[in-house]
PASEBA-1860 file (N, C-alpha, C; in nm, 3 decimals):
! residues 133
1> KIMSSKRA> -2.183/-1.685/-1.232/-2.051/-1.631/-1.327/-2.068/-1.553/-1.426 ~ -2.140/-1.670/-1.537/-2.139/-1.527/-1.661/-2.223/-1.436/-1.660 ~ -2.303/-1.452/-1.571/-2.426/-1.360/-1.599/-2.373/-1.214/-1.495 ~ -2.272/-1.284/-1.399/-2.233/-1.114/-1.281/-2.120/-1.093/-1.424 ~ -2.070/-1.159/-1.552/-2.013/-1.044/-1.620/-2.056/-1.044/-1.711 ~ -2.146/-1.022/-1.742/-2.275/-1.002/-1.852/-2.303/-0.881/-1.767 ~ -2.349/-0.859/-1.654/-2.362/-0.764/-1.616/-2.258/-0.640/-1.531 ~ -2.130/-0.701/-1.542/-1.999/-0.578/-1.507/-1.981/-0.528/-1.703
9> LALYRRIL> -1.936/-0.627/-1.782/-1.959/-0.517/-1.910/-2.092/-0.397/-1.916 ~ -2.189/-0.457/-1.893/-2.338/-0.422/-1.919/-2.319/-0.261/-1.890 ~ -2.356/-0.224/-1.677/-2.246/-0.155/-1.668/-2.149/-0.091/-1.708 ~ -2.041/-0.146/-1.754/-1.873/-0.049/-1.761/-1.982/0.018/-1.917 ~ -2.052/0.012/-1.985/-2.077/0.000/-2.127/-2.136/0.136/-2.142 ~ -2.261/0.130/-1.977/-2.333/0.249/-1.905/-2.267/0.342/-1.900 ~ -2.088/0.317/-1.824/-2.071/0.413/-1.780/-1.985/0.539/-1.823 ~ -1.948/0.402/-1.930/-1.876/0.474/-2.052/-1.922/0.567/-2.160
17> RAAREWET> -2.090/0.546/-2.171/-2.174/0.576/-2.309/-2.241/0.715/-2.168 ~ -2.234/0.737/-2.065/-2.261/0.803/-1.978/-2.152/0.953/-1.900 ~ -2.063/0.874/-2.002/-1.958/0.974/-1.974/-1.956/1.057/-2.063 ~ -1.961/1.026/-2.196/-1.945/1.109/-2.379/-2.009/1.157/-2.329 ~ -2.188/1.186/-2.305/-2.224/1.291/-2.266/-2.228/1.373/-2.165 ~ -2.099/1.319/-2.096/-2.124/1.464/-1.973/-2.082/1.577/-2.044 ~ -2.125/1.699/-1.890/-2.081/1.861/-1.982/-1.977/1.875/-1.973 ~ -1.813/1.867/-1.921/-1.670/1.888/-1.919/-1.577/1.752/-2.031
25> VEERRYIR> -1.486/1.810/-2.017/-1.409/1.745/-2.069/-1.307/1.670/-1.928 ~ -1.316/1.746/-1.853/-1.268/1.675/-1.757/-1.329/1.611/-1.660 ~ -1.449/1.639/-1.663/-1.564/1.542/-1.621/-1.550/1.439/-1.649 ~ -1.586/1.367/-1.878/-1.567/1.278/-1.915/-1.472/1.219/-1.875 ~ -1.346/1.278/-1.855/-1.217/1.213/-1.865/-1.190/1.167/-1.762 ~ -1.249/1.173/-1.597/-1.290/1.125/-1.395/-1.340/1.014/-1.473 ~ -1.446/1.022/-1.511/-1.562/0.943/-1.487/-1.440/0.810/-1.617 ~ -1.424/0.817/-1.717/-1.346/0.728/-1.791/-1.241/0.655/-1.699
33> EESMNLFR> -1.142/0.763/-1.601/-1.023/0.676/-1.562/-1.054/0.629/-1.462 ~ -1.156/0.683/-1.397/-1.223/0.630/-1.272/-1.311/0.477/-1.309 ~ -1.329/0.462/-1.348/-1.397/0.362/-1.382/-1.339/0.192/-1.469 ~ -1.215/0.266/-1.556/-1.132/0.207/-1.608/-1.046/0.135/-1.446 ~ -1.011/0.211/-1.384/-0.942/0.195/-1.187/-1.023/0.130/-1.129 ~ -1.159/0.127/-1.103/-1.215/0.028/-1.041/-1.228/-0.084/-1.127 ~ -1.264/-0.156/-1.247/-1.309/-0.227/-1.284/-1.192/-0.298/-1.280 ~ -1.070/-0.290/-1.324/-0.911/-0.374/-1.352/-0.936/-0.352/-1.223
41> KNQFVVGV> -0.960/-0.282/-1.069/-0.919/-0.313/-0.940/-0.961/-0.457/-0.870 ~ -1.126/-0.475/-0.981/-1.208/-0.559/-0.915/-1.260/-0.687/-0.997 ~ -1.115/-0.684/-1.121/-1.150/-0.772/-1.202/-1.129/-0.948/-1.132 ~ -1.091/-0.944/-0.992/-1.053/-1.060/-0.982/-1.129/-1.088/-0.847 ~ -1.193/-1.047/-0.844/-1.308/-1.102/-0.740/-1.412/-1.185/-0.760 ~ -1.418/-1.303/-0.681/-1.448/-1.415/-0.687/-1.633/-1.414/-0.603 ~ -1.575/-1.367/-0.534/-1.704/-1.427/-0.434/-1.836/-1.394/-0.418 ~ -1.950/-1.466/-0.499/-2.096/-1.400/-0.603/-2.149/-1.260/-0.476
49> EEIEEKLF> -2.090/-1.261/-0.331/-2.187/-1.172/-0.281/-2.083/-1.080/-0.264 ~ -1.923/-1.072/-0.330/-1.883/-0.962/-0.313/-1.873/-0.875/-0.497 ~ -1.885/-1.020/-0.551/-1.893/-0.905/-0.710/-2.051/-0.913/-0.672 ~ -2.195/-0.915/-0.601/-2.285/-0.846/-0.586/-2.283/-0.726/-0.540 ~ -2.141/-0.707/-0.481/-2.185/-0.578/-0.375/-2.103/-0.481/-0.442 ~ -2.026/-0.531/-0.537/-1.955/-0.404/-0.632/-2.022/-0.374/-0.739 ~ -2.120/-0.494/-0.834/-2.209/-0.419/-0.878/-2.294/-0.378/-0.856 ~ -2.375/-0.358/-0.733/-2.457/-0.263/-0.666/-2.380/-0.095/-0.607
57> EGESRLEL> -2.268/-0.117/-0.622/-2.175/-0.032/-0.626/-2.162/0.131/-0.707 ~ -2.125/0.037/-0.812/-2.072/0.047/-0.932/-2.222/0.122/-1.022 ~ -2.361/0.040/-0.992/-2.489/0.075/-1.056/-2.528/0.178/-0.980 ~ -2.507/0.242/-0.825/-2.549/0.309/-0.720/-2.413/0.458/-0.803 ~ -2.320/0.452/-0.801/-2.256/0.556/-0.773/-2.311/0.643/-0.954 ~ -2.337/0.541/-1.049/-2.373/0.532/-1.176/-2.484/0.688/-1.174 ~ -2.627/0.559/-1.100/-2.745/0.682/-1.064/-2.700/0.781/-0.998 ~ -2.680/0.766/-0.901/-2.579/0.932/-0.822/-2.584/1.053/-0.897
65> ALHYKIPY> -2.436/0.941/-0.980/-2.413/1.085/-1.108/-2.448/1.180/-1.165 ~ -2.595/1.049/-1.203/-2.711/1.032/-1.348/-2.793/1.155/-1.266 ~ -2.778/1.193/-1.162/-2.907/1.243/-1.085/-2.885/1.348/-1.045 ~ -2.763/1.376/-0.997/-2.738/1.483/-0.917/-2.652/1.562/-1.002 ~ -2.542/1.487/-1.136/-2.501/1.525/-1.237/-2.388/1.572/-1.193 ~ -2.336/1.524/-1.088/-2.172/1.541/-1.039/-2.156/1.404/-1.132 ~ -2.018/1.354/-1.098/-1.913/1.254/-1.111/-1.899/1.230/-0.999 ~ -1.805/1.263/-0.922/-1.796/1.203/-0.848/-1.817/1.191/-0.751
73> PRPSNVSP> -1.777/1.058/-0.613/-1.824/1.015/-0.500/-1.893/1.123/-0.392 ~ -2.057/1.065/-0.362/-2.116/1.153/-0.318/-2.070/1.083/-0.140 ~ -2.028/1.183/-0.067/-1.968/1.106/0.070/-2.073/1.165/0.169 ~ -2.109/1.073/0.260/-2.215/1.033/0.346/-2.199/1.205/0.414 ~ -2.328/1.236/0.495/-2.370/1.326/0.520/-2.404/1.315/0.670 ~ -2.328/1.236/0.744/-2.417/1.172/0.865/-2.271/1.183/0.987 ~ -2.337/1.295/1.059/-2.211/1.305/1.181/-2.161/1.195/1.217 ~ -1.994/1.183/1.294/-1.970/1.103/1.338/-2.060/1.037/1.432
81> GATGKSKE> -2.067/0.947/1.516/-2.134/0.881/1.622/-2.330/0.851/1.620 ~ -2.315/0.973/1.520/-2.518/0.982/1.528/-2.566/0.856/1.496 ~ -2.562/0.682/1.461/-2.554/0.634/1.482/-2.592/0.559/1.592 ~ -2.508/0.670/1.666/-2.528/0.581/1.840/-2.407/0.444/1.833 ~ -2.392/0.345/1.729/-2.307/0.252/1.696/-2.082/0.265/1.734 ~ -2.119/0.346/1.707/-1.975/0.412/1.659/-1.967/0.541/1.659 ~ -1.822/0.598/1.664/-1.727/0.754/1.653/-1.722/0.727/1.488 ~ -1.714/0.587/1.432/-1.706/0.621/1.287/-1.744/0.717/1.220
89> TPRPAYMS> -1.745/0.809/1.095/-1.888/0.807/1.017/-1.916/0.699/0.972 ~ -2.016/0.656/0.927/-1.982/0.468/0.854/-2.046/0.587/0.717 ~ -1.964/0.472/0.642/-1.952/0.499/0.470/-2.046/0.445/0.416 ~ -2.108/0.503/0.251/-2.255/0.482/0.226/-2.176/0.320/0.128 ~ -2.236/0.225/0.073/-2.182/0.083/0.034/-2.153/0.161/-0.139 ~ -2.183/0.229/-0.185/-2.127/0.291/-0.312/-1.966/0.353/-0.294 ~ -1.897/0.323/-0.150/-1.837/0.397/-0.193/-1.636/0.303/-0.163 ~ -1.751/0.183/-0.124/-1.631/0.073/-0.050/-1.470/0.067/-0.186
97> SYDELNDK> -1.522/0.067/-0.280/-1.349/0.097/-0.361/-1.314/0.263/-0.363 ~ -1.394/0.289/-0.325/-1.366/0.441/-0.353/-1.207/0.471/-0.285 ~ -1.217/0.420/-0.138/-1.187/0.510/-0.033/-1.034/0.366/-0.047 ~ -1.036/0.300/-0.147/-0.881/0.255/-0.163/-0.796/0.354/-0.307 ~ -0.846/0.390/-0.355/-0.794/0.464/-0.495/-0.838/0.598/-0.418 ~ -0.881/0.657/-0.305/-0.927/0.868/-0.280/-0.759/0.855/-0.314 ~ -0.660/0.869/-0.242/-0.505/0.910/-0.212/-0.444/0.912/-0.357 ~ -0.491/0.832/-0.393/-0.393/0.817/-0.577/-0.463/0.872/-0.622
105> IASSKKMP> -0.567/0.900/-0.675/-0.659/1.074/-0.773/-0.573/1.149/-0.698 ~ -0.604/1.167/-0.570/-0.618/1.323/-0.477/-0.503/1.380/-0.503 ~ -0.369/1.249/-0.487/-0.245/1.294/-0.526/-0.193/1.317/-0.743 ~ -0.287/1.298/-0.769/-0.261/1.317/-0.872/-0.324/1.386/-0.914 ~ -0.391/1.486/-0.887/-0.453/1.648/-0.911/-0.573/1.608/-0.991 ~ -0.679/1.499/-1.054/-0.714/1.480/-1.090/-0.876/1.573/-1.024 ~ -0.859/1.450/-0.931/-0.987/1.519/-0.812/-0.937/1.531/-0.701 ~ -1.087/1.663/-0.622/-1.002/1.695/-0.547/-1.041/1.619/-0.411
113> QYGNDAHL> -0.978/1.594/-0.285/-1.001/1.480/-0.205/-1.037/1.568/-0.039 ~ -1.146/1.502/-0.041/-1.247/1.530/0.049/-1.208/1.466/0.227 ~ -1.212/1.502/0.320/-1.199/1.502/0.449/-1.309/1.426/0.496 ~ -1.340/1.385/0.588/-1.509/1.412/0.715/-1.536/1.533/0.756 ~ -1.368/1.613/0.765/-1.446/1.790/0.828/-1.422/1.875/0.652 ~ -1.468/1.838/0.598/-1.476/1.942/0.480/-1.653/1.943/0.479 ~ -1.646/2.068/0.422/-1.738/2.161/0.467/-1.832/2.098/0.349 ~ -1.964/2.094/0.346/-2.076/2.045/0.190/-2.087/2.153/0.142
121> GDILRKPN> -2.021/2.250/0.085/-2.063/2.409/0.002/-1.880/2.348/-0.054 ~ -1.830/2.261/-0.037/-1.696/2.258/-0.104/-1.714/2.140/-0.206 ~ -1.761/2.082/-0.081/-1.743/1.904/-0.126/-1.922/1.955/-0.303 ~ -1.934/2.004/-0.280/-2.054/2.054/-0.437/-2.051/2.085/-0.489 ~ -1.991/2.162/-0.478/-1.887/2.329/-0.552/-1.789/2.209/-0.660 ~ -1.783/2.223/-0.790/-1.810/2.162/-0.902/-1.666/2.212/-0.924 ~ -1.563/2.110/-0.873/-1.384/2.198/-0.962/-1.347/2.301/-1.059 ~ -1.340/2.355/-1.091/-1.307/2.462/-1.176/-1.182/2.438/-1.243
129> ARSHA> -1.197/2.423/-1.352/-1.097/2.409/-1.465/-1.002/2.490/-1.472 ~ -1.037/2.594/-1.468/-0.947/2.689/-1.487/-0.811/2.705/-1.360 ~ -0.931/2.731/-1.258/-0.803/2.714/-1.138/-0.638/2.541/-1.164 ~ -0.651/2.509/-1.230/-0.582/2.419/-1.263/-0.440/2.455/-1.385 ~ -0.476/2.574/-1.406/-0.372/2.578/-1.535/-0.249/2.657/-1.405
END
């Protein structure tokens, strides 16, 4: 448990450092608020397996954001039913905590909400800070 706490704090510090170096003020603010909301939401997780899942989720999202230079969660790119197991679109592991916060964040207009029917161009296009004025 102590090791998990240290890993969580180290991850949180890495995320905040990445936010300081991000390109736009809007994206820096999004990274700080998103990380704060998710860490607070998950602070009382106690199961070792669940803690590992949450740490994996955070590390994956950070690495994807740094690699693609997009701080927003990357939606899955699988068509519904493509796996043959279900008609539902599978969700990547790094999106589990995001699902619950998506509606809250989108309703406050801090981040665009993308449904399963969103076009790839709309998803990959960064929000235009000037259009929110």
